[in-house]
Each structure stands twice: as structure tokens, then as C-alpha cells.
N, C-alpha and C positions, 0 to 999 in steps of 0.2 A: 243523451245527456253528456255534458262536457265534464270530464274528470279534472279535478284540481287538487287531488290528494297527493301527499308526498309519499305515502306508503300504504300498505294494506289494501291494494286495489281489488283483491278478490273478495274482501268482506264488504266493502261499501255498497256494491250493487245490490246485495241482499236487503240492506236498509231501504234502498230505493224501491225494491220490489214490494216491501211491506207497505210503504207509503202509497204506491200505486194500487195495491189491493184494497187498502182502506178507502182510497178515493173512489174506486169502482163501487164498493159496497155502499158508500155514502150517497153517490149519485143514484144508485139503484133504489135505496130507501126513500130518498126525497122525491124521486120521480114517481114512486107509488103513492106517496102521501100528498103530493101536489101535482095535479094533472097539467098545470101550466109550467112545469119545471123547465122543459126544453124549448119553450117558445111562448110567444105572446108578450104583450107589453108589460104584463105583471109577472112573467116568469122569472125564476131566479137566475137564469142565464143572463138576462138583462139587468136584474137588480144587483148582481155581483159586482157591477161597475163601481158601486159604493166602496167595495173592498180593494179595488185596484190601486188606489194611491198607497195603501198599506203594502201591497206587493211591490210597487215601484220603490218605496222606501227600503224594503227588505233587500233589494238588490244592492243598494249602496252600503247598507249595514253589513251584508255578507262580505263585501270586500274588506271593510275595516276589521271585522272580527277575524277574518283569515289571517291578519297580521298579529293577532293576539291583543288588539286594542278594542275599544268600544266607543261609539259615538252617541251619547245621550242627547246631543243637541239636534239630531236629525229631525225630530218631530217639530221642534220650535222653529227650525229653519224652514220647514214646510209651511208652517203657519205664517211666518214673515213673508215668504214668497207669495202666499195667497193674498195677503194684504197689499204687498207691493204691486203685484200685477193688477189688482183691483183699482188701486189709486191711479196707476198709470193709464188704465183703460178709460178713466174719466176725462182725460185730456189728451190722449195720444192714440196711436194705432195699435192694433192687436199684436203685430210683430214686435213693435217697439216695446210694448208693455212686457211681453214675454222675455225679450232680451234683457231688459233692466232687472226683472225678477231673478233670472238665471245668473246674472253677473253678481247681484247681491248675495245670493245663496252660495255661489262658488267662492266668493271672497271670504265669507265666514268659514267655509270648509278649509280654505287656505290658511286662515289664522289658526284654526285648530291644529292643523298639521305642523305649522311652524313652531308653535308653543310646545307641542308634544315632542317633536323631533329635536329641537335645538335647546330647549330648556330642561328636558328630562322629566317633566311633570307628568304624572300618570294621566292617561287619556280620560279615565273616568272623572277625575277632578276637573280637568280642562273643559271637557264637553258639558259637564254639569254647570260650570260657570257660564259658558257661552249659551247654554240653554236658557238660563235666566235672562241674559242680555238680549237674545233674539226674541224671547217671549215679551219682554218689556217693550222692545222696539215695535213689535207687532201690535200690542195694545195701544201704544202711543200713536202710531200711524192710523190705526183704525178709528180711534176716538169714539165719540158717542154715536156716530152714524157711519158704520162700516160701509165701504164701497159695495154697490150691488147693482142689479139690473144691467148686465153687460150685453154687448153685441151678440147677436145670434151666431155669428161665425165663431166667436170664442167659446160659446156655450156648447158647441159641437164637440169640443175636446172632452167634456164631462158627461154629456148625455146623448150625443149623436151616435148613429149606427151606420155601418157600411155593410150592405148585404145581410143585415140582421145581426151583425157582430158589433158590439159596442166599440166606439172609437177609443175609449179609455183602455179597453182590453188590448187593442192593437198597439197602443203606445207602450203598454206594459210588455208586450211581446217583443217590441223593438229594443226596449231598454234591457230586457233579459238576454236577448240575443247578443247585443253589444257587450254586455258584461261577461257572458259566457265566452265570447271570442277573445275579449281582452285578457281574461284569466287563463283560459285554456290554450290559447294560440300565440301568446306573446311572452317575451322575456319579462315584461312587467308582472304578469300573472305568476310566473315561476318565482319571481322574487318575493311576491306577497306570501306564497306558501312557505318558502324557506325562512323568511323573517318570522312568520308565525310559529314555525317549528322550533327555531332557535335563533334569536336575533343576533346573539354574540357570534355564533358560528357563521351566520350569513355575513356579518360584517368582516370577519377575518378571511372569508372566502372571496372578498372583493366586491360584495354587493353594497351599493350606496343606500344604507338603511335609512338615513335621514331624508334623502331625496325621495325614496319610495314612500316613506311614511307621509311626507307632505303631499305627495301625489295622490295617495289613496284617500286621505281626508278631503282633499280638494274635489275629487270625483264624487265622494259621498255627499258633499255639500251641493254639487250640481244636480245629482239625482234627487236629493231632497227637495230642491227647487222645482224640479219637474213634477214631483208628487204634489207640491203646493199649488202649482198651476192647474193641475187636473182637479184638485179639490175646489178651487175657486170656480172653475167651470161647472162642476157638478152642483154646487150649492148656489150658484149665481150670486155669490157674495164673497168678499174677502174677509173671512172670519179669523180673528186673532187666536182662537182656541181650536181651530179645526185640525191642526197637525199634531198636537200633543197627544191626542187619543190614539194616534197611529203607532206610537213608539213601542208599547208593550206587544201588540199583535205582530208588528214587524220583527221584533227580536224573537218572538215565539216561532214565526215562520222560518227564520234562519236556523234556530236551534233544532226545531222539528225537522228541518230539511237536512240535518246531519252535519252542519258546519260545527267543528269543534269550538266550543266557547273560549278555549285557550289559544286558538289559532292553529294554522298549519294543515288543516284537513277539512274537506267538504266538497260538495258538487253543486254547481249552479242549477243543473236540471232538477235535482232533488229539492232544492229550495223552491223552485217554480211549482213542483207538485205540492209541496207543503202550503204554498200560498193558495192554490186552488182548494186544497183540502180544508184549510181553516176558513177560507172565504165562503165556500158553500156551507160549511158547518154553521158559521155565524148567521148567514142569511136563513138557513133552514131553521135554526132555533128561533130567530125573530118571527118567522112566518108561522111557527108552531105556538106562538103566544108568549115566549120568554121575553123578559124585559132586557133593555140594554145593559143594565147592571148585572143581570144574571149571565148574559153572554160574556161580559168582561171577566166575571169570576171564573167562568169555564175556560177562558183564554189563559188566565193566570194558572189555574190547575193544570191545564194542558202543557204549559211551559215547564212546570215542575216534573210532571210525568215524563215529558220528552227527554229531559236531562237524565232522570233516573233510568229510564228504559234504555236510552242510548248507551250510557255507561255500562249497564248490566249486559247489554247486547255485545259490546266490544270486549268486556272482561271475559265473557263466556267463550268468545272466539279466540282471545289471546290474553291469558292471565297477567302478562307483563304490562298490560295497559294500565292497570291500577297503580303500579309503582310509577309508571311514566306520568300519569295524571297528577299524582302527588308531587312529583318533581316539578312539573310545569306550573302547578298551583303555587309552589314555593317561589319559583322564579317570577311568577306573575305579580306577586305582592312584595317582592324584594325591592329595596331602594334602587331607583333608576338613575342613570347618568345620561347626559345629553348624547344623542345618537350621532356623534361626529363620524363622518365618512372618512375612509382611508383613501389616499391617492388624490 
């Protein structure tokens, strides 16, 4: 697992161990209750590909949250990407359609970053606004007859397999690996962590906070676009509502994976484990007869529990965390000024 924490490196692996143990227990339970769990066309190993777009979205959100920001538009961007790639497939090539969808998604992410970085408006408000805009565009483009019935080559991205492994899962693995390398092995990743820990201190240490903020929102938009493309391939349709349902589970994966909601701390590997944990749990509940509404409620409860348990876990390890969290909460909601870079 790639470490991307600023401090407390000894304590974070314990959280990862807890997640790993829960995943093993979960896999053991569902493998006993469902004989097709590890294989077969109806096995949950194949069916979890429905949750993979959520995992992809979580990778982009993890980057943004590391900086102490939030991207509420990610789900809407995924929806728009799904519709755009669908409309482009009706009159163009698979590669061309994918490129157009990714460009549109990246541009929206870029706009988010520019507004947050240079106008000093809180990311929650900015991305809430662009969420409405992207959702409206998706609905408008889809119209009364959403694009559907795509070429078999494109559908492979959502439902195809390679040696029994879902192609969507392979796409998620590639995205996760790139994000892990980006954050754990590059100066850009180090800047994300420092900005999330204390943006003002990062600015005065010479880090270009505005440029990095623009960059991270742009990457988040790109990754949301990838999630939307996989969604379109899975459903064989460009659905204007498909991405919005991913936002809450994706944020839950990030928080459950140990990324500090105020930024500056977390591990990509643990987010990946959280994605698998929540993905198998969701599919397991559905296969056990729970409704989609019930599984959504469980996701919401899990988000609250993850926040409470994570804070309690850290406070027990280091009592000073409580005071630090209160200070970061105060700074999070303090009036912001544009992140003008020095130099």
C-alpha cells in the first residue's frame, strides 16, 4: 500500500489491518452463504463490476479530499460523461467517443479548480453548483431517448472479462495504481498532503497551492469521466442519472479507507481495500434480498460509523488528535481568500 500520510506512520497501518481483516471475514461469510461467490457467471466476483465505477470515482475524490477540499460534482460529471460517450458512439468511433467524453469531463474539473483556487470560493459550494450544471447538461443531451445499444467492443469495458477477471476491475486497478504512484512517488502527491495539512504553511514554504488545486480538480474530473464511460458500457446506455448514485458510496469508500475528511492524511491502498469491502457488502446484501434503498441506508450509516470510529481510533492512539481536529475544522469553515501563489 502506498503511504501518503504526513505523519503518524506507525498508527495508520493498524487501520489498514482492521479493514483487511473485515474484508477477509466478509469474503468468508458470503462464500459460505453463496456457493457461486468466487466463480460462475452469477458469482459476486463478476457482479461486483457494477460497483467498480464507484471505486474509480473514489480514486479521484481521494485526491481532492487529501487537499482538504471536496468534489460534489464528481457523480454528475460521471453521468454527463456517460451520456456524451453514448451520443458520440451513435455517429463516431469508440476511441473518438471516449476521447470526447474524457475531454468534457476534464474541462469541468478544470473549471472547478480554477474557481476554487483563484476566486477563493469554498469547494463545497463550487462543486455543488457544477453538479447542477453537469446534471442538467446530461439530462438535456440524453433527451427523451437516451443513447443505447452500443458496439460490442465498447460494451467489453463494462461487462467483458479477461481470464475470468472483469475488464472493469482491471480498469479500476490501473486507475488505482496510477493514483497511488502519482500521490506516493511524485512531488505533486507530496504537495497534496502538505496543502491538506495546512494550506497557508504550504503556500509560505513555496508550494504553488493554486496550481496544485487546479491540477487535482482537473484530475478528479478526468477520473470521473472514466467512471462514466464504464457505467455506459455496463448499462449499454448513456443514462443521465447513472453517476449521481455513485457519489455517497464513493465518499464512504474514501472516508472508510482512512483518508482524513479535512485533508492531509490517508493511504491509497486502504481506500482500495475499502472499495472492495463496500462493494462486496453491497452485492452481498442485494443477493440476500435487501432492496437498493436498504443498501443505500446501510452505506449512509457506514459513513457515519466510519467517521466516528476513525476519530475514536486516532484519539485513543494520540489524544492531541482531538484538539488538532477541532483546529482544522475551524480553518475548514473560516472565510477563504484566493490561493495566490508566491513567486
